[in-house]
N, C-alpha and C positions, 0 to 999 in steps of 0.2 A: 485227089488234089493235095499238093504239098504246100505248106506255108512258105512265105517269102523269108529271106534272111533277116529282114528288119523285124519280123514278128517274134524272133527268138529273144528271150530275156536271159542275159548272162549275169550272174551275180558278181559283184565286185570283190576283189581280193582284199584281205586284211592289210591295213596300212601299218608301216613301222616308222621308226624315228626318221630314217632317211627320206621317207615319203613326206612326212610333215615338214622337214627342212626344205625339200623341193617345193612343196606347196607354198611355204612362207617366202621362198626366193622368187617364185613366179608371181605371187599376189601381194608382195610387200606394200605396194602402193595402196591397195585396198584396205590394208590394216593401218598404215601410217596416216592416210588422209583423214579418215573419220576420227582417229585419235587426236590429230592436230586440230581438227575442227572442234572436237570436244574441249580441247585445251582453250581455244580461243573463246568458245561460247562460255565455258566455265569462268574464265577470267572476266569476260564482259559482265556476266551475271553477278559474279562475286563482288565486283567493284561498282557496279551500278545498283546493286541491291542496297536500299537505304539502311544505314546503321541504326541499330536499336540500342540505346543506352539505358542502363538501369541505375537508378539512384534510390537510396532508402534513408529513412530517418528512424531513430530509436526513441521511443517515448516511454514514460512510466506514469503510472497512476499513484500519486502520493497520498497516503491515508490522511485523514483529518487530524489537524493539530490539537483539536479539542476532544477529549475522551468522550465516548458515547454515554458513559455513566454520568457525566457532568451535564451535558446538553444533548438530549436525544436528537437524532437527525430527522429531517423531514422526508427521508427516502426509505423505502422498504427493501431496496436492493442496493448492493454495492455497484460502483461504477464499472468494475470488471465484468459484472454480470450483464450490464446494459451496453457493453462496448460494441457488440455487433449491431445493435439497433442504432447507436450513435454513428457508426461508420456508414451504415446504409443511408442514414439521413444526409451525411456529408457527400456521398457519391450519388446523390439523387440527380435527377435530370436538371433541375434549375441551378443547383450548385455547380455541377460540372460545366454546364453551358456558360455560366458566369466566369469560371476559371478559363475556359477556352477563349472567350472573348477578351478577357483581361490580359492573359499572357500572349495571346496570338498563336494558338496551337492549331495544327491540322489545316493550314491554309490551302495546300494543294488538294487535300481530301474534300474540303468544303466546296471546291469547284466541281468536284465529280459526284459527291454524295450529299444527301440531305443531312441536316443537323442531327436528326434522330439517330441515324446510323453512326455519325461521328462520335456523339457522346457515349453511345454504346461501346464503340471501340475503345474510347478512353476508360470507360468503366471496367472493361475486361483487362486493361493494362495495369490496374491498381490491385495490389495484393496486401493483405494484412496477415502477418505471422506472429503468433502468440509465443512469447518466450517463457511465460509463467511467472510466478511470484519469486522475488529476490529480496534478500535481506540487505537493507541499506542503512545509512546513518540516521534517517528519519523513520525507521521502522520497516516493516514488511511492505514492499511495493510491488505492483504488477507491471511487468515490462513487456512491450510488444513493439514490432517493427511494421512500418508501412512503406511500401515500395511502389515505384511508378516507372514504366517503360515508355520511351519516346525516342524519336529519330534524331533529336538535337540534344547535344550534351549540356548545353546551357539552359535551354528551355525546360529540360527535364527537372533541373534543380529548381528553377523558378516555379514551375507547376507544382512540384512536391512541397515547396515552401508554402504555397497558397493552400494546398490540401491540409498541411499540418496546421496552418493558421485557422482555416475553417474548422478543423477538428477541435482545436483548443477553444475557439470561440463558441462552437456548438456546445461543448461540454459546459463552459461557464454559463452560457445563456440558458441551456436546458436545465441546469441545476438551479439557477436563479428563478426561472419561470416555474419550475416544479415546486420550489420552496415557497414562492409567492402564492401559487395555486393552493398548496396545502394550507398556508396561513389564511388565505381568504376563505377557504372552505371552513376552516375551524372558526373563523370569525362569524361567518353566516350561521353556523350551528350554535355558536354562543349567543348571537342575537335572538335566534329562535328559542333557545333554552331560556334566555332572560324574559322573553315575551310570555312563554308558557309559565315561568315561575311567577311573573307579575299577575297573570290571570288567576292562577291558583291562590296566590296571596290575597287578591281582591275578593275571591269567593270565600276564602277563609276569614277575612276581616268582616265581610258582610254577615257570614254565619255567626261569628263571635258577637257582632253587634246585635243580631236578631235574637240570639240565645245567650245574651250577656248574663252571667251568673249561674247559668245552668249547664255550663260545659263540664266535662269530666275533670278537667284540670282545676276547676273551681270548687269541687266537692269538699275538699279538705278545708278550704277557706270558708265555705258555707257552714260546714259542721262547727268549725271554730267560732264563726260568727253567732250561730245559734246558741252554742254553749255560753259565749260571752253575754249574749242578750238574756239568756235564762238566769245567769248569775246576777245581772243588773236587775232583772225583773224580781228575782227573789229578794234582793236588797231593797227594792222599792216597796214590795209587799210588806216586808218586815218594817220598813219605815212607816207605811200606812197603818199597820197594826199598832205600832208604837204610838202613832199620832191618835189613833182611835182610842187606845187605852188612856192616853193622856187627856183626850177630850172627855171621856167618861169620868175620869177622876176630877177634871175641872168642873164638869156639870154636877157631879156629886157634891163637890165643895160648894158650888153655887147654890145648889138646892139646900145644902146644910146651912149656908149663911142665911138664906131666905127663911128657912125654918127657925133659925135662931132669932131672926128679927121678929117672927111671929111669936116665938116663945117670950122674947123680951117684952113685946107688946102686950102679952097676956099675963105677965108676971104679977100684975096688980089685982089679980082676983078673977081672971077669966075662967069660964067653965070648960074650955076645950084643951086644957094643958095636957091632960093624959093622952088625948087624941093626937096632939101635935108631937108629943114624945114618941108615940107609936109610928107616926108618919116618918119622923127622922130616922128611926131604926129601920123602917122598910127601905128608905132611900139608901141607907148605908149597906143594907143587905144586897139591894139591887146593884150597887156599885161594885161590891166585892164579887158578886156572881158574874157580872159582865166582864170584869177583869179576868176571872177564872175561865170564862168562855173564850175570851181572846187567846189565852194561853193554850186552851185545848185545840182551838182552830189552827194554831201554829204546828201542832203535832199530828192532828187527825183530820180526816175529811168530814164533810157535813153529815154524812150518813153514819158516823160513829155513834154507838149507844150513849156514851158519856155526854157528847155534845147534845144529842136529842133530850136526854134527861135534864141537862142544865137549862136548855131552852124552855122545857116544860115548867120547871121551877121558876124561871124568870117570868114566864107568862102569868103564873099564879100570883107571884109577888107584885107584878105590875097591876093586875086587876085589883088586888087588895089596896094597893097604894092609891089607885085612881078612885076607888070607892071611898076611902078615907078623905081624899082631897075633895070629892064632891060633897060629902057630908059636912066637911068643915066650911065649904063655901056656902052651903045652905044655911048653916047655923049663923054664919057671919051676916047673911042678908036678913034673916028673920029676927035676930036678936042683936041689934047694934048696942054696943056698950060704950060707955063713957068712962074713960080711964084717966087717971092722973099719972102722967109720966114723970118719974123722978129724974134729976140731972144725971145720975149714973146710967139710967136707962137710955137717956138721950145720947150720952157719949157712946154707949155700946151700939146704939142704932146708927150713929154716924160712922163708926168704925166698920160696922157690918155693911153699910151702903158703899163705903170706899172699897172694901174687899170684894163686894158683888160687882162693882164696876171694873175692878182689876181682873176679876175672873172672866167677866164677859169679854173684855178685850183679849185676854189670852185665848178664850174659846174662839173668838173670831179669827185671830191669827192662826190658831190650829186648824180652823176650818179652811182657811186659804191655803195653808201648807198641804192639807189633805187633797184639796182640789188640784193643786199643782202635781202632787204625786200621782193622782189618778190620771191626769193627762199624760204624764210620763209613762205610766203603766199602759195606757192605751197605745201610745206610740211604740213601746217595746213589744207589745202583743202583735201589733201590725207588722213590725219588722220581723218578728219571729215567724209569723204566718208567711211573710214574703220569702224568707230564706227556706222555710220548710217547703213552700211551693216550688222553689228552684230545685231543691233536693229531689222532690217527687217527679219533677219534669225532666230531670237530667237524662234518664234512659231514652227519652223520645228521640233526640237527635244525636245520640252517641255513635250510632253506626255511620251516619253521614259525616260527622265530625272526624271520626277515626279515618274514614276514607280520604277526606280532605287533608288530614295530617300526613297520611302515608304518601299521597300524591305530592304534597309540598316537600316532604323529606326527599323523595326520589328526584323531583325537579331541581331541588337545591343541590343535591349531590351531583346530578348531571351538569348543572351550571358551574359548580365549583370545579368539577373535573375538566370541563371544556375551557374554563378560565385558565387552569393550570396548563393545559395543552396549548392554548393560544400563546401564553407567555413563553413556553418552551419553543414553540414554533417561531415566534418573533426573534428569540435569541438565536435559533438555528439559522434564520434568514440573515441576521446580522453577521453570523459566522461566514455564510456564503458570500455576502457582500464584501467582506474583508478578505476573501480568498483564503480563509483559514480552514475550510473544509477539505473534502477530497478534491485534488487538483490534478490536471494533466500537464506535465512539463516535459520538454524534449531533453533527452540525454545526449543524443548525437543529431546534429542538424543535417539536412540534406546536403550532399556534396556533388561536385562536378565529376562525373565518371571519366576515367582515363581511356579505357578501351571499351568498345561496344561488346555487348553479349551476343548480338546477332548482326550479320551472319558470320558463320565460320568459313572464311574465304578459302583457306587451304583445303578444307573438306569439299567445298563446292568445286574448286579447280580439279582436285583429284577425282571427284565423282564424275566431272565432265570428261576427263581423260579416260577414265575407266569405261564410261558408257560409250565413248567413241571407239575405243579399242574393241569392246564387245560387239558393237555394230559392225566394225570392220571385219572382225572374225566371222560374223554371220554372213557378210557379203562375200568374203573370200571362200567360205565353205560352200555358199550357194553357187558361185562361179565354178568352183572345182567339181561340184556335183553335176552341174549342167554340161561340163566339158567331158565328152566320152572318148576323146582321142587317147592313143597310147603315148605315154610320156617317156618311158625308159624301157630297158631290157626286161625288167621284171614284169611289166605289163605285156610285152610281146610274148614272153615265155608263158605267162599265166593265161592269156586269152587266145593266142594263136596256136599254141601247142606244136610249134615247129622249132627245129634247131636253128640258132642264130650263129652265122659264121663271123660277121663283123658289122660295125655300125658306121654310117656315113653322116657327118655333121651337116646341119642345115646351112646351105649356102645362100647368103643374101647380098644384095648390092650394098657396097660400103657407103656410098653416098646417101642411099636411103636410110641406112642404119644410123649414120651420123646425124642426119636430119631428124630422125625419130628421137634420138637421144637428146638432141638440143631442144626439141619441143618439150620433152619430158622435164628436162632441167629448167627450162624457161617457165613452164607451168608451176613447177615446185618453187622456184625462186619467187615468182609473183605471189603465189599463195602464202609463202613464208613472210614475205615483206608485208603483204596485206594483213596477215594475221598479227604480225608484230605491231603494225601500226594501230590496228584496232585495239589490241591489248594495251598498248602504250597510252592510247587516247582514254581508254576506260580508267586506267590507273591514274593518269594525270587529272582527269575530271574528278576522281575521288579525292585526291590529295589537295588539289588547288581550288576546287569549287565546293565539294561537299564538306570537307574538313574546315573550311573558312579560317585559314591561318591569320593570326592576329586578332581574333575575336576576343574582347575583354571577358574576364571571368566574372 
């Protein structure tokens, strides 16, 4: 069984330049038609594509006019470090929706999409470009640009002005609020520190009142008071000793005057003259010995041997005197005598009586002085015991008092530090209120853009033409590949493998040929006219409707 002729597969011959020219001549309409359609579509797309205008504004962060070393700021970071957070706050949902409603943006989009998608589109159209620090007339400032893209050249500027205004207001408001929050926080801390200081002061005052005089800080005063009281006590003791000595001397003189009266009374022949003389000598000896005992007591204690010996001799002399006094009294009772007193004796008796009354008065005054001195001595001893008790009781509350003192010093230091910080914070807040701190000011305001940045119409038109031509080339190539007929002598010689004597041109009816050509030209003319009309309409719509001639700036 032999295969049919259709079953044979004959490879095509390699094409040359003449073949490609023949293909282009045969299928030129399949190349031109898609190219022209691409041109029309490109023009329509390019001029119906909404314009996108770009406007930008340049701003700078001006440093504070008040040096940091003069008034510390209420912020721990510079504005440039917080710029991203501030911008994110400005382009937040609520802010952008407010700008959209105020300026009237995205009207057509709002009819097709929800507000959530629209504000996201607006947010994606906002860009912030940092230019970095620059040296200016007011010092080193941080410069950056903020841009916005929109389809209307006038609305883009109004929207960007609103964004810049929101940004500057946000900076001012954020700095004022942050400054006020810092100030309020410091004030609350100051109030708490003052409350803690008052509590510790109250505890310290109560402790001082409870342990008044026994505090460590009173020890020096207590020691000085004890020393002063001891000096006063020594002076009082010395005065008492002097008064005692004076009393002894006065009593001795009084006894002497009394003895003299007895002697004068017995001068007329009494029997006891010798005894009276001995009694007077004993009284004088007792007076001298008591005076010497007082002097010894000023120098020595009671246990000293000299004082003990003197006391023993005094006791012996007193017993002897008492014995003589008793004997004289007995003799006077048993043997009354009648004497004749002479005028001289009477005068002496009166003088002695006057001296005795004088001495008795002085002795009474001395006794009263001694009593006052003893009362003063008792008070001084009590005060000395009081201060000595304070000195002994001082270590009892020393630890607690030292703790209260340390707590008070720390609380006062914290309160003073917070007071200083509150004052500095208030001054920093006043600086912010007067806009003398870090500020954001525009260098270049937003402008009305002249030409859109999108779309690139010539690129779109050329892309449409190129795509149409490539599509036409693909269609022409497909038709050429599908057509298996012989086109020229090269095909006959290549595929028939027979000698060619001559060629006969294709004979067609002239009327049919003319009709065919007319239809082709008619179709092309209609297509050209329709394409030109479509492109003209798109261009006219762009320039007379989209561009809005006469719109005020």
